[in-house]
C-alpha positions in Angstrom: -22.1 -53.9 8.6 -21.7 -51.2 10.9 -17.9 -52.5 11.7 -17.2 -52.5 7.9 -18.6 -48.7 7.4 -16.4 -47.7 10.7 -13.3 -49.2 9.1 -13.6 -47.7 5.9 -14.8 -44.1 7.4 -11.7 -44.4 9.6 -9.5 -45.3 7.1 -10.7 -42.9 4.7 -9.8 -40.2 7.6 -6.1 -41.6 8.5 -5.6 -41.3 4.3 -6.6 -37.6 4.4 -4.5 -36.8 7.3 -1.6 -38.5 5.9 -2.1 -36.9 2.5 -2.3 -33.6 3.8 0.3 -33.9 6.2 2.7 -35.2 3.3 2.4 -31.9 1.4 5.6 -29.8 2.0 5.7 -26.7 4.3 8.5 -24.7 4.1 10.8 -24.3 7.4 10.2 -20.6 7.0 6.4 -21.3 7.1 6.8 -23.7 9.9 8.8 -21.3 12.0 5.9 -18.8 11.2 3.4 -20.9 12.5 5.3 -21.8 15.5 5.5 -18.0 16.4 2.0 -17.3 15.5 0.8 -20.2 17.5 3.0 -19.0 20.5 1.8 -15.6 20.0 -1.8 -16.5 20.3 -1.4 -18.8 23.0 0.7 -16.6 25.6 -0.3 -13.4 24.8 -1.1 -11.7 28.0 -4.2 -9.6 26.5 -6.8 -10.6 23.7 -5.7 -10.8 20.0 -7.4 -9.7 16.8 -6.1 -12.7 15.0 -7.5 -11.3 11.5 -5.2 -7.9 12.3 -2.1 -10.5 13.4 -2.3 -12.2 10.3 -3.1 -8.9 8.0 0.0 -7.2 9.9 2.1 -10.4 8.9 1.6 -10.4 5.7 1.7 -6.4 5.1 5.4 -7.1 6.4 6.1 -9.8 4.1 5.2 -7.3 1.1 7.4 -4.3 2.3 10.3 -6.4 1.4 9.1 -6.6 -2.3 9.4 -3.7 -4.8 7.7 -0.4 -4.3 4.7 -1.4 -6.5 3.9 -4.3 -4.0 1.5 -3.9 -1.0 -1.1 -5.9 0.8 -4.5 -5.1 1.1 -6.1 -6.6 4.1 -9.4 -7.2 5.1 -9.1 -4.0 7.6 -7.4 -1.7 5.3 -9.6 1.1 3.3 -6.9 2.3 1.0 -7.6 0.0 -1.9 -11.1 1.2 -1.9 -10.3 4.9 -1.9 -8.4 4.5 -5.0 -10.9 2.5 -6.4 -13.7 5.5 -6.1 -11.3 8.0 -7.2 -11.4 10.3 -4.1 -10.3 10.7 -0.4 -9.7 12.8 2.2 -5.7 13.4 3.1 -3.3 15.1 1.6 -2.3 13.7 -2.0 0.8 11.4 -1.6 1.4 7.8 -2.4 4.6 6.6 -1.1 7.1 3.6 -0.7 9.6 2.3 1.7 13.0 2.0 -0.1 15.9 -0.5 0.9 17.0 1.5 3.8 13.1 1.7 5.1 13.0 5.5 4.2 9.4 6.8 3.3 9.9 8.1 -0.3 7.3 9.9 -2.2 6.9 8.3 -5.9 3.5 10.4 -7.0 2.0 13.8 -5.7 -1.7 13.8 -7.4 -2.1 17.6 -9.1 -3.8 20.0 -7.4 -3.8 18.0 -3.8 -2.4 19.6 -0.6 0.6 18.1 -0.9 1.4 19.9 -4.6 -0.2 22.9 -3.1 2.8 22.7 -0.2 5.6 22.0 -2.8 6.4 18.3 -2.3 7.6 16.5 -5.1 8.5 13.0 -6.4 11.4 11.4 -4.8 11.3 13.6 -1.6 12.3 11.3 1.6 9.8 12.6 4.5 11.4 12.5 8.1 8.7 13.8 10.3 5.2 14.1 10.6 4.5 16.8 13.5 8.0 16.9 14.3 8.2 13.0 15.1 10.5 11.0 13.4 9.1 8.4 11.2 12.4 7.2 10.2 12.6 3.2 9.9 8.4 3.2 10.0 6.5 1.6 7.5 4.3 2.7 4.7 1.3 1.7 6.4 2.4 3.2 9.8 3.1 6.6 7.8 -0.4 6.4 6.5 -2.1 5.8 9.9 -0.2 9.0 11.3 -1.4 11.3 8.4 -5.0 9.8 8.8 -4.9 10.8 12.5 -4.4 14.8 11.4 -7.5 16.3 11.5 -6.9 19.2 9.7 -3.5 21.0 9.3 0.0 19.6 10.4 3.5 19.6 9.4 6.0 17.8 7.5 9.4 17.6 6.9 11.1 16.0 4.3 14.6 16.0 2.5 15.3 16.7 -1.3 18.8 16.0 -2.0 21.0 17.5 1.2 18.3 20.3 2.1 15.8 19.7 4.7 12.4 21.6 4.7 9.5 21.8 6.9 5.8 22.4 5.4 2.1 22.9 6.8 -0.3 20.8 5.1 -4.0 20.7 5.2 -6.0 17.7 5.2 -8.9 17.9 2.7 -10.8 16.3 0.1 -8.5 14.8 -2.9 -9.8 13.9 -6.1 -7.8 11.3 -7.6 -5.7 12.3 -10.9 -4.9 9.1 -12.0 -4.1 10.2 -15.8 -1.6 12.8 -16.9 -0.7 13.1 -20.4 2.1 15.4 -22.5 3.2 16.1 -26.0 6.5 15.4 -26.7 8.5 17.1 -29.8 11.4 14.8 -31.0 13.0 14.6 -34.0 10.4 16.6 -35.9 7.4 14.4 -34.4 5.0 14.7 -31.9 4.8 11.4 -29.2 1.6 11.3 -27.2 2.3 10.4 -23.8 -0.1 9.3 -21.2 0.6 8.0 -17.8 -2.0 6.1 -15.4 -0.6 6.2 -12.0 -3.6 4.1 -10.3 -6.6 2.2 -11.9 -9.5 4.1 -10.1 -13.4 4.4 -11.4 -12.6 7.7 -13.0 -9.5 6.4 -14.9 -11.2 5.5 -18.1 -13.1 9.0 -18.4 -9.8 10.7 -17.8 -7.8 8.6 -20.5 -10.2 8.8 -22.7 -10.4 12.7 -22.4 -6.2 12.8 -22.3 -6.5 10.5 -25.5 -8.8 12.6 -27.4 -6.8 15.5 -26.3 -3.7 14.5 -27.7 -5.4 13.1 -31.1 -6.5 16.6 -31.7 -3.1 18.1 -31.3 
């Protein structure tokens, strides 16, 4: 009986191995696994494997559109936006096709807004250090390291400017609204930039204001 049970168990294990190995793995993924194993086996120092994978996934997301980004296990940006407030300067950025860092949203009444930064500005330097070719995460980390005030250089069209920006508490304004007059009609426009904990209250307030108009 013992021999029969052992044979059955052995056969089941072999079946599971063959079944799993039969699943298709893209050649690109095989290359990734090969490099991952080489790095973890041969790197001279200790490696944080979680951080390594997070960085790899984040790198993949940078090749997609500007609204795609990775929220890894060590990333706090997502929770910051969910809470609706954080310490920083009040901008959202993305990498364009040339890997430039472009501002796509400036939060109202934030340090960035008060410094005159606008949507579409191309950031070139932080504290006179070039960020050309750096990822969004790299720039975010550089800004987080600033204690109080720092300078930022940016391009708007062909003109390059430098401003001093003070790091402070930023209340995330995720909803803006406006009344558009067109063809003798009023059109209520509401824009949501981020879904945060305070978005519902802001949306409700904006909708009420528009309906009253």
